[in-house]
FIKOLZA-1660 file (N, C-alpha, C; in steps of 0.1 Angstrom, whole numbers, plus 5000, padded with zeros to 4 digits):
% residues 159
   i   px   py   pz ch aa at
   1 1614 5449 6755  A  M  N
   1 1605 5438 6758  A  M CA
   1 1612 5425 6756  A  M  C
   2 1620 5424 6745  A  Q  N
   2 1627 5411 6742  A  Q CA
   2 1637 5409 6753  A  Q  C
   3 1644 5419 6758  A  Q  N
   3 1654 5418 6768  A  Q CA
   3 1648 5413 6781  A  Q  C
   4 1636 5418 6784  A  K  N
   4 1629 5414 6796  A  K CA
   4 1625 5399 6795  A  K  C
   5 1620 5395 6784  A  L  N
   5 1616 5381 6782  A  L CA
   5 1629 5372 6783  A  L  C
   6 1640 5376 6777  A  L  N
   6 1652 5369 6778  A  L CA
   6 1657 5367 6792  A  L  C
   7 1656 5378 6800  A  K  N
   7 1660 5377 6814  A  K CA
   7 1651 5368 6822  A  K  C
   8 1638 5368 6819  A  E  N
   8 1628 5359 6826  A  E CA
   8 1631 5345 6822  A  E  C
   9 1634 5342 6809  A  Y  N
   9 1637 5329 6805  A  Y CA
   9 1650 5324 6811  A  Y  C
  10 1660 5332 6812  A  I  N
  10 1672 5328 6819  A  I CA
  10 1670 5325 6834  A  I  C
  11 1662 5333 6840  A  Q  N
  11 1658 5331 6854  A  Q CA
  11 1651 5317 6856  A  Q  C
  12 1642 5314 6847  A  I  N
  12 1635 5301 6848  A  I CA
  12 1645 5290 6846  A  I  C
  13 1654 5291 6837  A  I  N
  13 1664 5280 6835  A  I CA
  13 1673 5279 6847  A  I  C
  14 1677 5290 6853  A  L  N
  14 1686 5289 6865  A  L CA
  14 1678 5282 6877  A  L  C
  15 1665 5286 6878  A  E  N
  15 1657 5280 6889  A  E CA
  15 1656 5265 6886  A  E  C
  16 1654 5261 6874  A  Q  N
  16 1653 5246 6871  A  Q CA
  16 1666 5239 6874  A  Q  C
  17 1677 5246 6871  A  E  N
  17 1690 5240 6874  A  E CA
  17 1692 5238 6889  A  E  C
  18 1688 5248 6896  A  E  N
  18 1689 5247 6911  A  E CA
  18 1681 5235 6916  A  E  C
  19 1669 5233 6911  A  V  N
  19 1660 5222 6915  A  V CA
  19 1667 5209 6912  A  V  C
  20 1672 5208 6900  A  V  N
  20 1679 5195 6896  A  V CA
  20 1691 5193 6905  A  V  C
  21 1699 5203 6908  A  M  N
  21 1710 5202 6917  A  M CA
  21 1706 5198 6931  A  M  C
  22 1696 5204 6936  A  A  N
  22 1691 5201 6949  A  A CA
  22 1686 5187 6950  A  A  C
  23 1679 5182 6940  A  D  N
  23 1674 5168 6939  A  D CA
  23 1685 5159 6939  A  D  C
  24 1696 5161 6932  A  E  N
  24 1707 5152 6932  A  E CA
  24 1715 5152 6945  A  E  C
  25 1715 5164 6951  A  E  N
  25 1722 5165 6964  A  E CA
  25 1716 5157 6975  A  E  C
  26 1703 5156 6975  A  D  N
  26 1696 5149 6986  A  D CA
  26 1689 5136 6982  A  D  C
  27 1693 5130 6970  A  L  N
  27 1688 5117 6966  A  L CA
  27 1693 5106 6975  A  L  C
  28 1684 5098 6980  A  T  N
  28 1688 5087 6989  A  T CA
  28 1689 5074 6982  A  T  C
  29 1695 5064 6989  A  F  N
  29 1696 5051 6983  A  F CA
  29 1683 5044 6983  A  F  C
  30 1674 5048 6992  A  G  N
  30 1660 5043 6991  A  G CA
  30 1654 5047 6978  A  G  C
  31 1655 5059 6974  A  E  N
  31 1649 5064 6961  A  E CA
  31 1656 5057 6949  A  E  C
  32 1669 5056 6950  A  L  N
  32 1677 5049 6940  A  L CA
  32 1672 5035 6938  A  L  C
  33 1671 5027 6949  A  K  N
  33 1666 5014 6949  A  K CA
  33 1652 5013 6942  A  K  C
  34 1643 5021 6946  A  K  N
  34 1630 5021 6940  A  K CA
  34 1631 5024 6925  A  K  C
  35 1639 5034 6921  A  A  N
  35 1640 5038 6907  A  A CA
  35 1646 5026 6899  A  A  C
  36 1656 5019 6904  A  L  N
  36 1662 5007 6897  A  L CA
  36 1651 4996 6895  A  L  C
  37 1643 4994 6906  A  I  N
  37 1632 4984 6905  A  I CA
  37 1622 4987 6894  A  I  C
  38 1617 5000 6895  A  E  N
  38 1606 5004 6886  A  E CA
  38 1611 5005 6872  A  E  C
  39 1623 5010 6870  A  Y  N
  39 1629 5010 6857  A  Y CA
  39 1629 4996 6850  A  Y  C
  40 1634 4987 6858  A  S  N
  40 1635 4973 6853  A  S CA
  40 1621 4967 6850  A  S  C
  41 1611 4970 6859  A  K  N
  41 1598 4965 6857  A  K CA
  41 1592 4971 6844  A  K  C
  42 1595 4984 6841  A  A  N
  42 1590 4990 6829  A  A CA
  42 1599 4987 6817  A  A  C
  43 1609 4980 6819  A  K  N
  43 1619 4976 6808  A  K CA
  43 1624 4989 6801  A  K  C
  44 1625 5000 6808  A  G  N
  44 1631 5012 6802  A  G CA
  44 1622 5020 6793  A  G  C
  45 1609 5016 6793  A  K  N
  45 1599 5023 6784  A  K CA
  45 1594 5036 6791  A  K  C
  46 1597 5047 6785  A  K  N
  46 1594 5060 6791  A  K CA
  46 1579 5061 6795  A  K  C
  47 1570 5057 6786  A  E  N
  47 1556 5058 6788  A  E CA
  47 1551 5050 6800  A  E  C
  48 1558 5038 6802  A  D  N
  48 1554 5030 6814  A  D CA
  48 1560 5036 6827  A  D  C
  49 1571 5042 6826  A  I  N
  49 1577 5048 6838  A  I CA
  49 1568 5060 6842  A  I  C
  50 1564 5068 6832  A  K  N
  50 1556 5079 6835  A  K CA
  50 1542 5076 6842  A  K  C
  51 1538 5063 6840  A  K  N
  51 1525 5059 6846  A  K CA
  51 1526 5055 6860  A  K  C
  52 1538 5053 6865  A  I  N
  52 1541 5050 6879  A  I CA
  52 1537 5062 6888  A  I  C
  53 1530 5059 6898  A  N  N
  53 1526 5071 6907  A  N CA
  53 1527 5069 6922  A  N  C
  54 1533 5058 6926  A  N  N
  54 1534 5055 6940  A  N CA
  54 1549 5056 6946  A  N  C
  55 1558 5061 6938  A  I  N
  55 1572 5062 6943  A  I CA
  55 1577 5076 6945  A  I  C
  56 1570 5086 6941  A  G  N
  56 1575 5100 6943  A  G CA
  56 1580 5105 6930  A  G  C
  57 1579 5118 6928  A  K  N
  57 1583 5125 6916  A  K CA
  57 1598 5124 6913  A  K  C
  58 1606 5125 6924  A  K  N
  58 1620 5125 6923  A  K CA
  58 1625 5111 6918  A  K  C
  59 1619 5101 6924  A  T  N
  59 1623 5087 6920  A  T CA
  59 1619 5084 6906  A  T  C
  60 1607 5089 6901  A  I  N
  60 1603 5087 6887  A  I CA
  60 1613 5095 6878  A  I  C
  61 1616 5107 6882  A  K  N
  61 1626 5114 6874  A  K CA
  61 1639 5107 6872  A  K  C
  62 1643 5101 6883  A  L  N
  62 1656 5093 6883  A  L CA
  62 1654 5082 6873  A  L  C
  63 1643 5074 6874  A  A  N
  63 1641 5063 6865  A  A CA
  63 1641 5068 6851  A  A  C
  64 1635 5079 6848  A  L  N
  64 1635 5085 6834  A  L CA
  64 1649 5089 6830  A  L  C
  65 1657 5094 6839  A  D  N
  65 1671 5098 6836  A  D CA
  65 1679 5086 6832  A  D  C
  66 1676 5074 6836  A  F  N
  66 1683 5062 6831  A  F CA
  66 1681 5059 6817  A  F  C
  67 1670 5063 6811  A  V  N
  67 1666 5059 6797  A  V CA
  67 1676 5061 6787  A  V  C
  68 1682 5073 6786  A  P  N
  68 1691 5076 6775  A  P CA
  68 1704 5067 6776  A  P  C
  69 1707 5062 6788  A  F  N
  69 1720 5055 6790  A  F CA
  69 1719 5040 6790  A  F  C
  70 1706 5035 6792  A  A  N
  70 1705 5021 6793  A  A CA
  70 1695 5015 6783  A  A  C
  71 1686 5023 6778  A  G  N
  71 1677 5017 6769  A  G CA
  71 1667 5007 6776  A  G  C
  72 1663 4997 6768  A  A  N
  72 1653 4987 6774  A  A CA
  72 1661 4976 6780  A  A  C
  73 1661 4975 6793  A  V  N
  73 1667 4964 6801  A  V CA
  73 1657 4958 6810  A  V  C
  74 1659 4946 6814  A  S  N
  74 1650 4939 6822  A  S CA
  74 1655 4936 6836  A  S  C
  75 1667 4941 6840  A  S  N
  75 1671 4938 6853  A  S CA
  75 1680 4950 6858  A  S  C
  76 1681 4951 6871  A  S  N
  76 1689 4962 6877  A  S CA
  76 1704 4960 6873  A  S  C
  77 1708 4947 6872  A  I  N
  77 1722 4944 6869  A  I CA
  77 1725 4949 6854  A  I  C
  78 1716 4947 6845  A  E  N
  78 1718 4952 6831  A  E CA
  78 1718 4967 6831  A  E  C
  79 1709 4973 6839  A  L  N
  79 1709 4988 6840  A  L CA
  79 1722 4993 6845  A  L  C
  80 1727 4988 6856  A  L  N
  80 1740 4992 6862  A  L CA
  80 1751 4990 6852  A  L  C
  81 1751 4978 6845  A  G  N
  81 1761 4975 6835  A  G CA
  81 1761 4986 6824  A  G  C
  82 1749 4990 6820  A  S  N
  82 1748 5000 6809  A  S CA
  82 1754 5013 6814  A  S  C
  83 1750 5017 6826  A  L  N
  83 1755 5030 6832  A  L CA
  83 1771 5029 6834  A  L  C
  84 1776 5017 6837  A  M  N
  84 1790 5016 6840  A  M CA
  84 1798 5017 6827  A  M  C
  85 1793 5014 6816  A  T  N
  85 1801 5014 6804  A  T CA
  85 1797 5025 6794  A  T  C
  86 1792 5036 6799  A  V  N
  86 1789 5048 6790  A  V CA
  86 1803 5053 6786  A  V  C
  87 1804 5057 6774  A  K  N
  87 1816 5063 6769  A  K CA
  87 1819 5076 6777  A  K  C
  88 1832 5079 6780  A  D  N
  88 1835 5090 6788  A  D CA
  88 1829 5103 6783  A  D  C
  89 1830 5105 6770  A  E  N
  89 1825 5118 6764  A  E CA
  89 1810 5119 6765  A  E  C
  90 1803 5108 6768  A  D  N
  90 1788 5108 6769  A  D CA
  90 1784 5106 6784  A  D  C
  91 1793 5106 6793  A  R  N
  91 1790 5104 6807  A  R CA
  91 1780 5115 6811  A  R  C
  92 1769 5110 6818  A  P  N
  92 1759 5119 6823  A  P CA
  92 1764 5129 6833  A  P  C
  93 1758 5140 6833  A  K  N
  93 1761 5150 6843  A  K CA
  93 1755 5146 6857  A  K  C
  94 1759 5152 6867  A  G  N
  94 1754 5149 6880  A  G CA
  94 1759 5136 6886  A  G  C
  95 1752 5131 6896  A  F  N
  95 1756 5119 6902  A  F CA
  95 1755 5106 6893  A  F  C
  96 1747 5106 6883  A  L  N
  96 1746 5095 6874  A  L CA
  96 1760 5092 6868  A  L  C
  97 1768 5102 6865  A  G  N
  97 1781 5100 6860  A  G CA
  97 1790 5092 6869  A  G  C
  98 1787 5092 6882  A  N  N
  98 1795 5084 6892  A  N CA
  98 1793 5069 6890  A  N  C
  99 1783 5065 6882  A  F  N
  99 1781 5051 6880  A  F CA
  99 1789 5046 6868  A  F  C
 100 1796 5054 6861  A  D  N
 100 1804 5051 6850  A  D CA
 100 1818 5048 6854  A  D  C
 101 1824 5038 6848  A  L  N
 101 1838 5036 6849  A  L CA
 101 1845 5043 6837  A  L  C
 102 1857 5047 6839  A  D  N
 102 1864 5054 6828  A  D CA
 102 1866 5043 6817  A  D  C
 103 1867 5048 6805  A  D  N
 103 1868 5039 6793  A  D CA
 103 1879 5029 6794  A  D  C
 104 1891 5034 6798  A  Y  N
 104 1903 5025 6799  A  Y CA
 104 1900 5013 6808  A  Y  C
 105 1895 5016 6820  A  T  N
 105 1892 5006 6830  A  T CA
 105 1881 4996 6824  A  T  C
 106 1871 5001 6817  A  S  N
 106 1861 4992 6811  A  S CA
 106 1867 4983 6801  A  S  C
 107 1877 4988 6793  A  K  N
 107 1883 4979 6783  A  K CA
 107 1890 4968 6789  A  K  C
 108 1897 4969 6800  A  I  N
 108 1905 4959 6805  A  I CA
 108 1898 4949 6815  A  I  C
 109 1886 4952 6818  A  I  N
 109 1879 4943 6827  A  I CA
 109 1874 4930 6820  A  I  C
 110 1877 4919 6825  A  D  N
 110 1873 4906 6820  A  D CA
 110 1857 4905 6822  A  D  C
 111 1850 4899 6812  A  N  N
 111 1836 4899 6813  A  N CA
 111 1831 4891 6826  A  N  C
 112 1838 4881 6830  A  K  N
 112 1835 4874 6842  A  K CA
 112 1836 4883 6854  A  K  C
 113 1847 4890 6855  A  I  N
 113 1849 4899 6866  A  I CA
 113 1839 4910 6866  A  I  C
 114 1835 4915 6854  A  E  N
 114 1825 4926 6853  A  E CA
 114 1812 4920 6859  A  E  C
 115 1808 4908 6855  A  G  N
 115 1796 4902 6860  A  G CA
 115 1796 4901 6875  A  G  C
 116 1807 4896 6881  A  E  N
 116 1808 4895 6895  A  E CA
 116 1807 4909 6902  A  E  C
 117 1814 4919 6896  A  F  N
 117 1813 4932 6901  A  F CA
 117 1799 4938 6901  A  F  C
 118 1792 4936 6890  A  L  N
 118 1778 4941 6890  A  L CA
 118 1769 4935 6900  A  L  C
 119 1771 4922 6903  A  K  N
 119 1763 4915 6914  A  K CA
 119 1767 4921 6927  A  K  C
 120 1780 4924 6929  A  H  N
 120 1785 4930 6941  A  H CA
 120 1780 4944 6943  A  H  C
 121 1779 4952 6932  A  I  N
 121 1774 4966 6933  A  I CA
 121 1759 4966 6937  A  I  C
 122 1752 4957 6931  A  L  N
 122 1738 4956 6934  A  L CA
 122 1736 4953 6949  A  L  C
 123 1744 4944 6954  A  K  N
 123 1744 4940 6968  A  K CA
 123 1748 4952 6977  A  K  C
 124 1758 4960 6973  A  V  N
 124 1762 4972 6980  A  V CA
 124 1751 4982 6981  A  V  C
 125 1744 4984 6970  A  I  N
 125 1733 4993 6969  A  I CA
 125 1721 4988 6978  A  I  C
 126 1718 4975 6977  A  E  N
 126 1707 4969 6985  A  E CA
 126 1710 4970 7000  A  E  C
 127 1723 4969 7004  A  D  N
 127 1727 4970 7018  A  D CA
 127 1728 4984 7024  A  D  C
 128 1728 4994 7015  A  K  N
 128 1729 5008 7020  A  K CA
 128 1716 5011 7028  A  K  C
 129 1718 5019 7038  A  N  N
 129 1706 5025 7045  A  N CA
 129 1698 5033 7036  A  N  C
 130 1685 5031 7037  A  E  N
 130 1675 5038 7028  A  E CA
 130 1677 5054 7028  A  E  C
 131 1682 5059 7039  A  N  N
 131 1683 5074 7041  A  N CA
 131 1697 5079 7037  A  N  C
 132 1706 5070 7035  A  D  N
 132 1720 5075 7031  A  D CA
 132 1719 5082 7018  A  D  C
 133 1727 5092 7016  A  L  N
 133 1727 5100 7004  A  L CA
 133 1736 5093 6993  A  L  C
 134 1731 5094 6981  A  V  N
 134 1738 5088 6969  A  V CA
 134 1750 5097 6964  A  V  C
 135 1749 5109 6967  A  K  N
 135 1758 5119 6960  A  K CA
 135 1773 5115 6961  A  K  C
 136 1778 5108 6971  A  D  N
 136 1792 5105 6972  A  D CA
 136 1795 5091 6967  A  D  C
 137 1785 5084 6961  A  F  N
 137 1788 5071 6956  A  F CA
 137 1797 5072 6943  A  F  C
 138 1806 5063 6942  A  D  N
 138 1815 5064 6930  A  D CA
 138 1819 5050 6926  A  D  C
 139 1815 5047 6913  A  M  N
 139 1816 5033 6908  A  M CA
 139 1831 5029 6907  A  M  C
 140 1840 5038 6904  A  T  N
 140 1854 5035 6903  A  T CA
 140 1860 5032 6917  A  T  C
 141 1856 5039 6927  A  T  N
 141 1860 5036 6940  A  T CA
 141 1855 5023 6945  A  T  C
 142 1843 5020 6942  A  E  N
 142 1837 5007 6945  A  E CA
 142 1844 4996 6938  A  E  C
 143 1847 4998 6925  A  F  N
 143 1854 4988 6918  A  F CA
 143 1868 4985 6924  A  F  C
 144 1875 4995 6928  A  N  N
 144 1888 4993 6934  A  N CA
 144 1887 4985 6947  A  N  C
 145 1877 4989 6955  A  K  N
 145 1874 4981 6968  A  K CA
 145 1871 4967 6965  A  K  C
 146 1863 4964 6954  A  F  N
 146 1859 4951 6950  A  F CA
 146 1872 4943 6947  A  F  C
 147 1880 4949 6938  A  L  N
 147 1892 4942 6934  A  L CA
 147 1901 4939 6946  A  L  C
 148 1903 4948 6955  A  L  N
 148 1912 4946 6966  A  L CA
 148 1906 4935 6975  A  L  C
 149 1893 4935 6977  A  D  N
 149 1887 4926 6986  A  D CA
 149 1887 4912 6980  A  D  C
 150 1883 4911 6967  A  K  N
 150 1882 4898 6961  A  K CA
 150 1895 4892 6956  A  K  C
 151 1904 4900 6951  A  Y  N
 151 1916 4895 6944  A  Y CA
 151 1929 4898 6950  A  Y  C
 152 1929 4907 6960  A  E  N
 152 1942 4912 6966  A  E CA
 152 1951 4900 6970  A  E  C
 153 1945 4891 6977  A  R  N
 153 1954 4880 6982  A  R CA
 153 1960 4872 6971  A  R  C
 154 1952 4869 6961  A  K  N
 154 1957 4861 6950  A  K CA
 154 1967 4869 6942  A  K  C
 155 1965 4882 6940  A  V  N
 155 1974 4890 6932  A  V CA
 155 1987 4891 6939  A  V  C
 156 1987 4894 6952  A  V  N
 156 2000 4895 6958  A  V CA
 156 2006 4882 6964  A  V  C
 157 1999 4871 6962  A  G  N
 157 2003 4858 6967  A  G CA
 157 2001 4855 6981  A  G  C
 158 1994 4863 6989  A  N  N
 158 1991 4860 7003  A  N CA
 158 1980 4849 7003  A  N  C
 159 1980 4842 7014  A  K  N
 159 1969 4832 7017  A  K CA
 159 1959 4837 7027  A  K  C
% end
């Protein structure tokens, strides 16, 4: 009897993992944008996020997934900044981990540049097509693009 219960329990866990993986695989930028907005409106309060009912379950789940990594924030920029600076050993699983920069990179970024980059990232996300998938987004790649675009000429001395 116990072995049967254990098998059933394991099956339930595996099914839940598959649902989570599937949700992450097909999460769109439209859902991400809504989750960022609603999270900011709720200031990271779980109980307020759970009351939202007009954005879809997947988007609400995403907003709730932000809570352990960002706490109470009042803007999307603060939320992205919190996600970007998670310690490597605490990096979230799944695509949320793609919003984190490695610890070494985070240490060497000047606060002014970090602020400029966060504004840039918010614009990148806002400009994405609502139906584009988030799964391939990578904060470090975006940071490198930002540095090349914004500072490449100055760094190498080109005009």
